[in-house]
C-alpha positions in Angstrom: 9.6 -30.4 2.3 13.4 -30.3 2.6 16.0 -29.7 -0.1 17.1 -33.4 -0.2 20.0 -32.6 -2.5 21.4 -36.1 -2.0 18.6 -37.5 -4.0 19.9 -35.9 -7.1 21.6 -38.1 -9.7 24.2 -35.6 -10.6 25.6 -37.5 -13.5 22.1 -37.9 -15.1 21.5 -34.2 -14.6 24.8 -33.3 -16.3 24.0 -35.6 -19.1 20.6 -34.1 -19.5 22.0 -30.7 -20.0 25.0 -31.9 -22.1 27.6 -30.4 -19.8 31.0 -32.2 -19.8 33.2 -29.2 -18.5 35.0 -28.6 -15.2 33.1 -29.6 -12.0 35.0 -27.6 -9.4 33.0 -24.9 -7.8 34.4 -21.9 -9.8 32.8 -19.0 -11.6 33.8 -20.8 -14.9 31.8 -23.9 -13.8 28.8 -21.9 -12.6 28.6 -20.1 -16.0 29.0 -23.3 -17.9 26.4 -25.3 -16.1 24.0 -22.3 -16.1 24.3 -21.8 -19.8 23.9 -25.5 -20.5 20.8 -25.8 -18.4 19.1 -22.9 -20.0 19.8 -24.2 -23.5 18.7 -27.8 -22.7 15.7 -27.7 -20.4 12.7 -25.6 -21.8 10.5 -23.3 -19.8 6.9 -24.6 -19.8 3.7 -24.9 -17.8 1.9 -27.8 -19.5 1.3 -29.8 -16.3 -0.5 -26.8 -14.7 -2.9 -26.7 -17.7 -3.3 -30.4 -17.5 -4.5 -30.0 -13.9 -1.7 -32.0 -12.3 -0.2 -29.4 -10.1 3.5 -29.0 -9.6 5.6 -31.1 -7.1 8.8 -29.6 -5.8 10.4 -32.6 -4.1 13.7 -33.4 -5.8 12.6 -36.9 -6.8 9.7 -35.5 -8.7 11.8 -32.7 -10.3 14.3 -35.3 -11.4 11.6 -37.6 -12.8 10.1 -34.8 -14.8 13.0 -32.6 -15.9 16.0 -34.9 -16.0 14.6 -38.3 -17.1 11.2 -37.3 -18.3 12.2 -35.2 -21.2 10.2 -32.2 -20.0 10.8 -28.6 -18.8 9.2 -26.6 -16.1 8.9 -23.1 -14.6 11.0 -21.1 -12.1 10.5 -23.3 -8.9 11.1 -26.5 -10.8 14.1 -25.3 -12.7 15.9 -23.3 -10.1 15.4 -25.8 -7.3 16.7 -28.6 -9.5 19.6 -26.3 -10.5 20.3 -25.3 -6.9 20.6 -29.0 -5.9 23.0 -29.7 -8.8 25.1 -26.7 -7.7 25.3 -27.7 -4.1 26.3 -31.2 -5.0 29.1 -29.6 -7.0 30.2 -27.7 -3.9 28.8 -24.2 -4.4 27.4 -22.1 -1.6 24.1 -20.6 -2.5 20.8 -19.1 -1.2 17.4 -19.6 -2.6 15.2 -16.5 -2.9 11.7 -15.5 -3.7 11.2 -12.5 -5.9 8.4 -10.2 -7.0 7.8 -10.1 -10.7 7.5 -6.5 -12.0 7.2 -6.3 -15.8 5.6 -2.9 -15.4 3.9 -3.6 -12.1 4.9 -3.3 -8.4 3.8 -5.0 -5.2 3.0 -8.4 -6.9 3.3 -11.5 -4.6 6.7 -13.1 -4.0 6.1 -15.8 -6.7 9.4 -16.2 -8.5 12.2 -18.4 -7.4 15.8 -17.3 -8.0 19.3 -17.9 -6.6 22.5 -16.1 -5.5 25.6 -18.2 -5.7 29.2 -17.7 -4.3 31.9 -18.4 -6.8 35.3 -17.1 -7.6 35.3 -14.8 -4.6 32.1 -13.0 -5.8 28.4 -13.4 -5.4 26.3 -13.9 -8.5 22.7 -13.8 -9.4 21.8 -17.1 -11.1 18.5 -17.9 -12.6 17.7 -20.7 -15.1 13.9 -20.4 -14.7 12.5 -17.1 -15.5 11.5 -17.7 -19.1 10.8 -14.7 -21.2 13.9 -12.4 -21.3 15.5 -14.1 -18.3 19.2 -14.7 -17.7 21.1 -17.2 -19.7 24.2 -17.0 -17.6 24.9 -15.6 -14.1 25.4 -11.8 -13.6 27.6 -10.4 -10.7 25.4 -9.6 -7.7 26.7 -6.0 -7.6 24.8 -2.7 -8.0 25.2 -1.5 -11.5 26.5 -4.9 -12.8 25.9 -5.5 -16.5 25.9 -8.6 -18.6 26.0 -9.2 -22.3 25.5 -12.7 -23.7 24.8 -13.2 -27.3 22.1 -10.8 -28.4 20.8 -10.2 -24.9 21.8 -7.6 -22.2 20.9 -7.3 -18.5 21.6 -4.9 -15.6 21.3 -5.3 -11.9 20.4 -2.3 -9.7 18.8 -1.3 -6.4 15.4 0.2 -5.7 15.4 1.0 -2.0 15.9 -2.3 -0.2 15.2 -4.3 -3.3 17.6 -5.6 -5.9 16.1 -5.4 -9.4 17.0 -7.4 -12.5 16.6 -5.4 -15.8 16.5 -6.7 -19.3 17.0 -3.7 -21.5 14.7 -1.1 -20.1 12.3 -3.7 -18.6 12.4 -4.5 -14.9 12.0 -8.3 -14.6 11.8 -8.8 -11.0 12.9 -7.5 -7.6 13.8 -9.1 -4.3 15.5 -8.5 -0.9 18.5 -10.8 -0.5 18.5 -10.6 3.3 15.0 -12.0 3.7 15.4 -15.7 4.7 13.3 -18.3 2.7 12.4 -21.8 3.7 11.2 -24.8 1.8 7.7 -24.0 3.0 7.8 -20.6 1.5 8.5 -22.1 -1.9 5.7 -24.5 -1.5 3.2 -21.7 -0.9 4.5 -19.6 -3.8 4.4 -22.6 -6.0 0.8 -23.5 -5.0 -0.2 -20.0 -5.9 1.3 -20.1 -9.4 -0.1 -23.5 -10.2 -3.6 -23.1 -8.7 -4.8 -19.5 -8.2 -7.2 -18.5 -11.0 -5.4 -15.1 -11.6 -2.1 -16.9 -12.3 -1.1 -16.4 -15.9 0.1 -19.9 -16.0 -3.6 -21.1 -15.5 -4.9 -19.3 -18.5 -2.3 -19.6 -21.3 0.2 -22.1 -22.8 3.7 -20.9 -21.9 6.5 -22.7 -23.6 10.0 -21.5 -24.5 13.2 -23.0 -25.7 16.4 -20.9 -25.6 19.2 -21.4 -28.1 22.5 -19.6 -28.5 20.8 -16.7 -30.3 17.0 -17.1 -30.1 14.0 -17.6 -27.8 11.7 -20.1 -29.5 8.0 -19.9 -28.4 4.8 -21.5 -29.5 3.9 -18.6 -31.8 7.2 -19.1 -33.6 6.4 -22.6 -34.9 6.6 -22.7 -38.7 3.3 -24.5 -39.2 -0.1 -24.5 -37.4 -0.8 -27.2 -34.9 -4.1 -28.8 -35.8 -3.8 -32.4 -34.8 -2.6 -34.5 -31.9 0.3 -35.8 -33.9 1.3 -32.3 -35.0 1.2 -31.1 -31.4 3.5 -34.0 -30.2 5.9 -33.3 -33.1 6.0 -29.6 -32.7 6.6 -29.6 -29.0 9.3 -32.3 -29.4 11.1 -31.0 -32.5 10.9 -27.2 -32.1 10.5 -26.8 -28.3 12.3 -29.8 -26.8 9.4 -31.1 -24.8 8.4 -34.7 -24.9 4.7 -35.4 -24.1 2.5 -38.4 -24.8 -0.3 -38.3 -27.3 -3.0 -38.3 -24.6 -1.5 -35.1 -23.1 -1.2 -33.5 -26.5 -4.8 -34.3 -27.3 -6.0 -32.7 -24.0 -3.8 -29.6 -24.8 -4.8 -29.3 -28.4 -7.5 -26.6 -28.0 -5.2 -24.4 -26.0 -2.4 -24.9 -28.5 -4.7 -23.9 -31.3 -5.9 -20.8 -29.5 -2.4 -19.7 -28.7 -1.4 -20.1 -32.5 -4.6 -18.4 -33.8 
């Protein structure tokens, strides 16, 4: 696997996220593209539950997230985002982080980015889900960010940089540790296939708007039929799936809503 950023249809990506602002590699552009991506491409793990695995080559990411009307999780989202940023002229580094959420020493399974723009380095992450970033935060110890109703803080814990949402430690990573495409393939395989991966056991879907995180449990009506599942995922969560997939997922969707 290589990054293959030249395979990205940049115009199609920008249309998918509804971004029509400046394209020069500035902090303003970084913030605008980051925010547009988070609000347009949902976080979801449906292909894992459907037993399809997750492909990280750029052609597959584009087919699924850009033209396929689907979302994805961190590796899919942030590797697609990274390719778009590099095509726009940004300098960035891809990292693997350890999820915390009350625990330490978990595997390096989360993909995130640092990006240089406006003479500063930024932590940029469109693929955490949950209470993840909606726009970049300066990659500086003690940096804080407020965006809408959400707040984040970046700090250090020994050699690790830690992103906080309120009092919760989201994840930690060492920015000086080099990562290669093969490292992301290994981490992605673990997330998609290991029986202890939370994405193997639960439906995880989330759409972010300007002031809300909309999840499966927030749907206004129960999901009891295939047709209702297709409509709910499309209309409330921004995820387009065919009826056959919705039918296969229906028992899990019912369980999550119970």
